[in-house]
C-alpha positions, 0 to 999 in steps of 0.5 A, spaced: 791 227 318 784 226 316 786 220 312 783 223 306 786 221 299 789 225 294 784 227 288 784 223 282 785 225 275 781 222 269 784 223 262 781 221 256 786 222 250 781 222 244 780 223 236 780 219 230 783 212 229 790 213 227 791 220 231 796 217 236 791 216 242 794 210 244 801 212 244 800 218 247 796 215 253 801 210 254 806 215 254 802 220 259 801 213 263 809 212 263 811 219 265 805 220 271 803 213 273 796 214 271 793 207 270 792 206 262 787 203 259 785 202 251 778 203 250 779 198 244 780 192 249 773 194 252 769 193 245 765 187 244 767 182 239 761 184 235 763 191 234 770 189 233 768 184 227 764 190 224 770 195 224 774 189 221 769 188 216 769 196 214 763 197 217 762 204 222 759 203 228 752 206 230 751 210 236 747 203 239 753 199 238 757 204 242 753 206 248 754 199 252 762 200 251 762 207 253 758 206 259 763 200 261 769 205 260 765 210 265 764 205 270 772 203 269 774 210 271 769 210 276 771 204 279 779 206 279 776 213 282 773 209 288 780 206 289 783 212 289 787 211 282 788 216 277 787 214 270 788 215 262 784 212 257 785 212 249 778 213 247 775 216 240 770 219 244 768 223 237 761 226 239 759 230 245 754 225 247 759 220 247 764 224 252 757 226 256 757 218 257 764 218 259 763 224 264 758 219 268 763 215 271 768 219 275 767 226 278 771 230 273 774 227 266 779 231 262 779 230 254 786 231 250 783 231 243 789 229 238 787 232 231 791 233 224 790 233 217 786 227 214 792 225 209 797 224 215 792 220 219 790 216 213 798 215 212 799 213 219 793 208 219 796 204 212 802 203 215 800 200 222 799 193 223 795 188 227 789 193 228 782 192 226 780 199 224 782 200 217 784 207 214 777 206 210 773 208 216 777 214 217 772 218 213 766 216 217 770 218 224 772 225 221 764 226 219 761 225 226 767 228 230 765 234 234 771 238 237 771 239 244 766 245 246 768 251 250 765 248 256 768 241 256 775 241 260 781 239 256 785 241 250 786 240 243 793 238 240 796 238 233 799 231 231 805 233 228 810 233 233 813 227 236 809 223 241 814 225 246 813 232 245 805 231 245 806 227 252 810 233 255 805 238 252 799 234 256 803 233 262 805 241 262 798 244 260 794 239 264 799 240 270 800 233 271 806 231 276 811 227 273 813 221 277 819 218 272 823 221 267 822 218 260 
């Protein structure tokens, strides 16, 4: 026995607000045992207040937040812990920052019709991101490039179906049944 740890996996469930990132990422965590984090919880109070007041974040607002998320994944990697992160990761440049954390990051881009996502956003409670910011997020969204590791999924199926698709398509190992 060499004492080597098994390789870690780091998955970012990405997309616009209301796409179901948190629900799917939590589901992946429950099924696989990957450590879950909600990127929104890493935002500064200033960023939260901007979004709560309906003001879209600028890139300058996002860089420290993205670096903190990359550092969180890198720290988990150093501990030998695999992760799943719910994070918008809307632009390639944002994903590039996240990839500066652990050696490899895989992305799951949840996407769907604006009407469906806007409807979801208007029905949820206790979230500072208003449906009014959806258009600004969709305007800056850059889909995964062909050289980016990951997959894209339509948000129409149920969360359980989406979780099962991610686990299957990324070859993750379930540790529990849901």
